[in-house]
N, C-alpha and C positions, 0 to 999 in steps of 0.2 A: 245640336248633333253630337254624337259619341265619338271621341278620337279613334282614330285608326290605330289597331295594335300590329305592330312589326315583329315578327319573329325571325331572329336568324338560325340559319340551320348550316352546319359546317357538314359539306358535302364530302369531305375527305376521310369521314370517320363513317363506320358502319353504325346504324340506328342500336340503341341500347336495347338489349332484349329485357322483355318484361315476362315476369311469372306465367305460365300458360293457364288460361281460364279452364276450371272444371266444366266438363260437359257430361252430367249422368244421363246414361242412356235408360230409356224406360225399360222395365222388366218384361221379360217374355214369359206369360203363363202357359203351360202346358198341361194337357191330359189326354187320355185315349179313350174313345168309346168302346163299348162291348164288340162292335164288330171290326175292330181294328184301326178304324180312321182315327187320325190324330188331330188335335184342335191346338192351335197356338192362338194366343191373342195379345195384343199390344195395346194398352189403355192411353187414349190419346185424345183429351177433350177439348183442346182449343179451338176446333171446328167440329159443326155437328155432322161429320162425314164420317164413312166407314168405308174401307176397302178390303173385300173379300177376294182371298187368292186361293184357288183350289189347285193344289200342285200334285200331278200323278208322278210318281217315279217311274215313268217309261217315256222314252224319247226316240230320236232317230237312230240311236244305237240297237233298238230293238226291231228295227226293220228286216223283214224276212230276206235272204238271199234272193238276189233279182228282183225285188219289189222296193228297192231303194227309194224314199220318199212317201212310203205308205204312212207312217205316222204322221207326216207334216199334213198330207191331204186328209187324214182323219181328224186332226185338229182343226183343219179350215172349214170341215163339213159339219162341226158342232153348231155353230149359229146359222146352219141353212135351214133352219126349221125344226119344230119338235111336235110329235103327235099330229094333229091337224093344223096345227100353224105352219104358215109358210116362213120363209126367211123374213120377207117384210113384215109380217104380223108379229114376228118374234121382235125385232127390232122396234116396230112401234111401241111394243109393251114396255121395252126397256126406256123409249123415249117418255113415254107417260110418267115414269118413275124418275125422270131425269138423269138416269143412271149412264154410265160410261161402260163399255164391255170390250174385252180385248182378249185374244188368245195368243200365246207364244209357245214355240218348242225349241228345245235344244238336244245335246245328244242324249241327256240323261233323263229329262223330264218333259212334261206338258204341262201348261199352266193355262189355268181360265181367270180372268179378273173381272170383277164388277164393282164399281165405285158409285156410291149412293148416299144420298142424305140418310142419317141414321134413322130417322122415322120410318123409312121405307125399306128397312133392312130385311123384314121378313119376305114381303113380295119379291124384293131382289134376290135373295137366296132361293124363292121358289123358281124363280127364272134361270138363275145359276143351276139348279138341280135339273131343271128340264132340259138345258143346252148340254150339260156334261152326261148326265144318266140316260137321258131318252131322245137323241137326235132322230130325226126322220130318215136322214140318209139316203134319198130318192134317188134313183136312176139321173132324171134330168139334170137335178143340181149337181151330182157328182161329175157328169158329162162336161157341165160349165165349167167347174172348178178345176178338172183336169187341163181341160183345153187352155184356160187362163195360165196355169202353170207352165204348160209347154210354150206358149208365147213368151213368158218370161225368161224361161231358158234360152231360148233364141235370142232374146236381148241381152243375155249374160255373156254372148259368146264374145261380144265386142267389148266387155269389160276388163281391163287387163287385171286389176285387183281380185275380181272374183275368179277369173281363170286360174290366177295364181294360188288363191286361197284353196281350189278344188284340187290342183295339182299337189300343193303341198300336203294336205291331208292325206293325199294317197300314198305319196312317198314316204313320209312319216309314219302312218299305220298300216299300209300295205291292206290285207286282206281283212283286218280286224273291222269290226262294225263302226269304229271311230274314222274309218278312213274314207267316209262319203259325208256331203254335206246334207243339211236335211231336206232340201228341195228334191233330190235324188237327181234322175238322169233321164234324158228324153226316152230311151230305151224302157226304162223301167216304168215309167209313169204311162207309156203306151200300152205295157202288157197288164195293168191293172183293170180290175172291174169293181163294180159297186159292191159284190158279195166281198171282196178282200178287204174293203174299208169296214163293213159291217163285222167281219169276222174280227178284225184287228181290233175294233172298239169293244167288242164283246170280251177278248182276252186282257185288253189293256186297262181299262176303267174298274178297279176293285177298290173297295173301301181299305182294304189292308195295306194299299201302297198309295194311299191319298192322305193329303195334310191339308186340312182347311186354316188359313192364316188369316185372321181378322185384325185389322189395324185402325183404331179410330175409337169413336164415341161408342163402344161395346164393351160391356162387362164380360169376364171369361165364363163365370157362372150361367151367363143367358146364352152363350154361344149355342150349346146343345139344345136349349129349348127352342131357339130362334129357328134352328135345323127342324126340329120335330113339327114347328108351327109352320114351315113352308109347305111341307107337304111328306117330310120324313124319308124321301127317296135316298137321299145322301147318306141317312145313317142306318138304311135295313140292309140286310144281306151281308154276306162275307165272302172272301175269296183268296186263295193263296197265289202267290206269284215267286217263282225261283229266280233270283237274281244272277246273272252269269258276269263274274268279275272279268274286267279286261286282262287278256293275256298280252305277252310281248309281241310286239309289231314283228312281221315277218322280214322286213329289212327298215332300215335307219338311214336318212340322211341328214346332213347337217347344212344344206343349202338347197334351195329350190329357184332355179332361174326361168324364167316364161318370158319369151320374146314376142311382141306384137306389133302391130304396125304404131308408129307413133312413139315407141319407148321399150324399155325393159323393166319387168317388176321382178324385185329380188327379194326374197324369203329368207331369213335363218330362223330355227328354233330347234327345240327337241321336245320330247315327252316331258310331261310334268313330273316332278319329284313325288316319291310315293309319301302319303301322309304320315308314315311313322318317320320318315327322315327329317333331320334338323333342317333341312333345306327347305321344306315344304312352305312354310310362311316367308322364308327370306328372299327365295327368288322372285315372285311377284314385286316385291318392293323394290329390288334391285334392277328389274327391268323396266319397272314403271318410271323411273328416275333417267333412263336411256332411250325411252321410246315416247311417241307421241300417239300412239294407238294403242287401245287396250287389247289384250290377248286372252283368249280363252284360257279358263285354269288348267285345263286337260293339254294345253299346248306348252303354258310356260315352262 
């Protein structure tokens, strides 16, 4: 039996600082296709997986006036079927590949993500292309998705944090497109119809405002080949989109106090520093040391 080793620790002294271990980040290779779509890849071969993220630079801030939540509904409709496939058939096709699919939306972008074994990257990209470029957007699917969102808004009425966030954005940004949450409002959702979703999708999904990001077991020079092999829908066509830069908010507040049954939610904040400012990178670090919850970059 080996002897037990005893180590004495002087807890009155701070531990000795050791040199920081280097952490080399993998390189990001970038290129642009003739139609304007950008391709970014990060080669990482420890696992035979690849994650494809298609980012479209149009989000909730692009909602038309009176149709707040339209971009989010459009993103929610992407995997509700494509062509002759129903939503169930689409997800069955993803399941046969062992792929994981998800969508998300923020104020400035909409993303569709599919993660799959690298040997299934071509059929996975074909499905991603079907989902993003050619969703069916059927009337009955839209009615169901809208009703689910209306129910969710009813639930959110009793969540102090969500109520405070929505009021805070309104006070901070006023009538600016940043002044509403992606889910929109009950009145705006009730006023939408399926043609609004189809029209928004037609305007928003353009290769010139899209970036395909591939991370994992995928060579950069093979990414355009994989896109063409999938069916080419993501690499065909072109489009122009005029980006409207945020303007100054109509009014500004430094505190938002929301009272509800059971407590009070208090938020403090300001608009983010401009990218040209020396505070742009400092403020998030400063705030992260004093808060326990992450804040959006546009609010820090």
